[in-house]
MARBA-3410 file (N, C-alpha, C, O; in Angstrom, 1 decimal):
71
-17.6,175.3,-36.6,-16.7,175.7,-37.7,-15.3,176.0,-37.1,-15.2,176.7,-36.1 ~ -14.3,175.5,-37.8,-12.9,175.8,-37.4,-12.1,176.1,-38.6,-12.4,175.9,-39.7 ~ -10.9,176.7,-38.3,-9.9,177.1,-39.3,-9.2,175.8,-39.7,-8.7,175.1,-38.8 ~ -9.1,175.5,-41.0,-8.4,174.3,-41.5,-7.1,174.6,-42.2,-6.3,173.7,-42.4 ~ -7.0,175.9,-42.6,-5.8,176.2,-43.4,-5.5,177.7,-43.3,-6.4,178.5,-43.3
-4.2,178.0,-43.1,-3.8,179.4,-43.0,-2.7,179.6,-44.0,-1.7,178.8,-44.1 ~ -2.8,180.6,-44.8,-1.7,180.9,-45.8,-1.3,182.4,-45.7,-2.0,183.2,-45.3 ~ 0.0,182.6,-46.0,0.6,183.9,-45.9,1.2,184.4,-47.2,1.8,183.6,-47.9 ~ 1.1,185.6,-47.5,1.8,186.3,-48.6,2.7,187.3,-48.1,3.1,187.3,-46.9 ~ 3.1,188.3,-48.9,4.0,189.4,-48.4,3.1,190.5,-47.9,2.6,191.4,-48.6
2.8,190.4,-46.6,1.9,191.4,-45.9,0.4,191.0,-46.0,-0.4,191.8,-45.5 ~ 0.0,189.8,-46.5,-1.4,189.4,-46.5,-1.5,188.0,-45.9,-0.5,187.2,-46.0 ~ -2.6,187.7,-45.3,-2.9,186.4,-44.7,-4.3,186.0,-45.1,-5.2,186.8,-45.4 ~ -4.5,184.7,-45.1,-5.8,184.1,-45.5,-6.0,182.9,-44.6,-5.1,182.1,-44.4 ~ -7.3,182.6,-44.3,-7.7,181.4,-43.6,-8.9,180.8,-44.2,-9.8,181.5,-44.6
-8.9,179.5,-44.3,-10.0,178.8,-44.9,-10.7,178.0,-43.7,-9.9,177.4,-42.9 ~ -12.0,178.0,-43.6,-12.7,177.3,-42.6,-13.1,175.9,-43.0,-13.1,175.6,-44.2 ~ -13.6,175.1,-42.1,-14.1,173.8,-42.4,-15.3,173.7,-43.3,-15.6,172.7,-43.8 ~ -16.0,174.8,-43.4,-17.2,174.9,-44.3,-16.9,175.6,-45.6,-17.8,175.8,-46.4 ~ -15.6,175.9,-45.8,-15.2,176.5,-47.1,-15.3,178.0,-47.2,-15.2,178.6,-48.3
-15.4,178.7,-46.1,-15.4,180.2,-46.1,-13.9,180.7,-46.1,-13.0,180.0,-45.6 ~ -13.7,181.8,-46.7,-12.4,182.4,-46.8,-12.4,183.7,-46.1,-13.2,184.6,-46.3 ~ -11.4,183.9,-45.2,-11.2,185.1,-44.4,-9.8,185.6,-44.8,-8.8,184.9,-44.8 ~ -9.7,186.9,-45.0,-8.4,187.6,-45.4,-8.2,188.8,-44.6,-9.1,189.4,-44.0 ~ -6.9,189.2,-44.5,-6.5,190.4,-43.8,-5.1,190.7,-44.1,-4.3,189.9,-44.6
-4.7,192.0,-43.9,-3.3,192.5,-44.2,-3.4,193.7,-45.1,-4.3,194.4,-45.2 ~ -2.2,193.9,-45.8,-2.1,195.0,-46.7,-2.9,194.7,-47.9,-2.8,193.6,-48.5 ~ -3.7,195.6,-48.3,-4.6,195.4,-49.5,-4.2,196.2,-50.7,-5.0,196.9,-51.3 ~ -2.9,196.1,-51.0,-2.4,196.9,-52.1,-3.1,196.5,-53.4,-3.2,195.3,-53.8 ~ -3.6,197.5,-54.1,-4.4,197.3,-55.4,-5.6,196.3,-55.3,-6.0,195.7,-56.2
-6.1,196.3,-54.1,-7.3,195.4,-53.9,-7.1,193.9,-53.9,-8.0,193.2,-54.2 ~ -5.8,193.5,-53.6,-5.4,192.1,-53.7,-6.2,191.2,-52.8,-6.1,189.9,-53.0 ~ -6.8,191.7,-51.8,-7.6,190.8,-50.8,-9.0,190.4,-51.3,-9.6,189.5,-50.8 ~ -9.4,191.1,-52.4,-10.7,190.7,-53.0,-11.9,191.2,-52.2,-13.0,190.6,-52.2 ~ -11.7,192.3,-51.4,-12.8,192.8,-50.6,-13.6,194.0,-51.3,-14.5,194.5,-50.7
-13.2,194.4,-52.5,-13.9,195.4,-53.2,-13.4,196.8,-52.8,-14.1,197.8,-53.1 ~ -12.3,196.9,-52.1,-11.8,198.2,-51.7,-10.2,198.1,-51.7,-9.7,197.0,-51.8 ~ -9.6,199.2,-51.6,-8.1,199.2,-51.5,-7.6,199.5,-50.1,-6.4,199.5,-49.8 ~ -8.5,199.6,-49.1,-8.2,199.8,-47.7,-7.5,198.6,-47.1,-8.0,197.5,-47.4 ~ -6.5,198.8,-46.3,-5.9,197.7,-45.5,-6.9,197.1,-44.6,-7.8,197.8,-44.1
-6.8,195.8,-44.3,-7.8,195.1,-43.5,-7.0,194.6,-42.3,-6.1,193.7,-42.4 ~ -7.3,195.1,-41.1,-6.5,194.8,-39.9,-6.9,193.6,-39.1,-6.3,193.3,-38.1 ~ -8.0,193.0,-39.4,-8.5,191.8,-38.8,-9.1,190.9,-39.8,-9.5,191.4,-40.9 ~ -9.3,189.5,-39.5,-9.9,188.6,-40.5,-11.3,189.1,-40.9,-12.1,189.4,-40.1 ~ -11.5,189.1,-42.2,-12.8,189.5,-42.8,-13.2,188.5,-43.9,-12.4,188.1,-44.7
-14.4,188.1,-43.8,-14.9,187.1,-44.7,-15.1,187.7,-46.1,-15.7,188.7,-46.3 ~ -14.6,186.9,-47.1,-14.7,187.3,-48.5,-16.0,186.7,-49.0,-16.3,185.5,-48.8 ~ -16.8,187.5,-49.7,-18.0,187.0,-50.3,-17.8,186.2,-51.6,-17.5,186.8,-52.6 ~ -17.8,184.9,-51.5,-17.6,184.0,-52.7,-18.7,183.0,-52.7,-19.0,182.4,-51.7 ~ -19.4,182.9,-53.9,-20.5,182.0,-54.0,-20.1,180.6,-54.4,-20.6,179.9,-55.3
-19.1,180.1,-53.6,-18.6,178.7,-53.8,-17.9,178.3,-52.5,-17.6,179.1,-51.6 ~ -17.5,177.0,-52.4,-16.7,176.5,-51.3,-15.2,176.7,-51.6,-14.8,176.1,-52.6 ~ -14.5,177.4,-50.8,-13.1,177.6,-51.1,-12.3,176.3,-50.7,-12.5,175.8,-49.6 ~ -11.4,175.9,-51.6,-10.6,174.7,-51.3,-9.2,175.0,-51.0,-8.6,174.4,-50.1 ~ -8.6,175.9,-51.8,-7.2,176.3,-51.7,-7.0,177.8,-52.0,-7.8,178.4,-52.7
-6.0,178.4,-51.3,-5.7,179.8,-51.6,-4.2,179.9,-51.7,-3.4,179.2,-51.1 ~ -3.7,180.8,-52.6,-2.3,181.1,-52.8,-2.1,182.6,-52.8,-2.8,183.3,-53.5 ~ -1.2,183.0,-51.9,-0.9,184.4,-51.8,0.6,184.6,-52.0,1.4,183.8,-51.6 ~ 0.9,185.7,-52.7,2.3,185.9,-53.0,2.6,187.4,-53.1,1.8,188.2,-52.6 ~ 3.8,187.8,-53.6,4.2,189.2,-53.7,3.2,189.9,-54.6,2.8,191.1,-54.2
2.8,189.3,-55.7,1.9,190.1,-56.6,0.8,189.3,-57.1,0.3,189.5,-58.2 ~ 0.3,188.3,-56.3,-0.9,187.6,-56.7,-1.7,187.1,-55.5,-1.2,186.9,-54.4 ~ -3.0,186.9,-55.7,-3.9,186.2,-54.8,-4.8,185.3,-55.7,-5.4,185.8,-56.6 ~ -4.8,184.0,-55.4,-5.6,183.1,-56.2,-6.3,182.1,-55.3,-5.8,181.7,-54.3 ~ -7.5,181.8,-55.7,-8.4,180.9,-54.9,-8.9,179.8,-55.8,-9.4,180.1,-57.0
-8.9,178.6,-55.4,-9.5,177.4,-56.1,-10.8,177.1,-55.3,-10.8,176.9,-54.1 ~ -11.9,177.1,-56.0,-13.2,176.9,-55.4,-14.0,175.7,-56.0,-13.7,175.3,-57.1 ~ -14.9,175.2,-55.2,-15.8,174.1,-55.7,-17.2,174.7,-55.6,-17.7,175.2,-54.6 ~ -18.0,174.6,-56.7,-19.3,175.1,-56.8,-20.2,174.3,-55.8,-20.0,173.1,-55.5 ~ -21.2,175.1,-55.2,-22.1,174.4,-54.2,-22.9,173.4,-55.0,-23.4,173.7,-56.1
-23.1,172.3,-54.4,-23.9,171.2,-55.0,-25.4,171.4,-54.9,-26.2,170.6,-55.4
END
């Protein structure tokens, strides 16, 4: 498994792996990292998503993920 994509927002980062897993870290203002908490995440942490992540978009006030359902 390897990282295929890295995206950055304002204080947040995300990485997608070759198997479609999503890892996020950074400032977790208002829970924008999707980890179920408001605590900042200082190292990459896998987000629990029941699908294969294809794309992620991070910005000043948004986090969005495009996923494909497992076949």
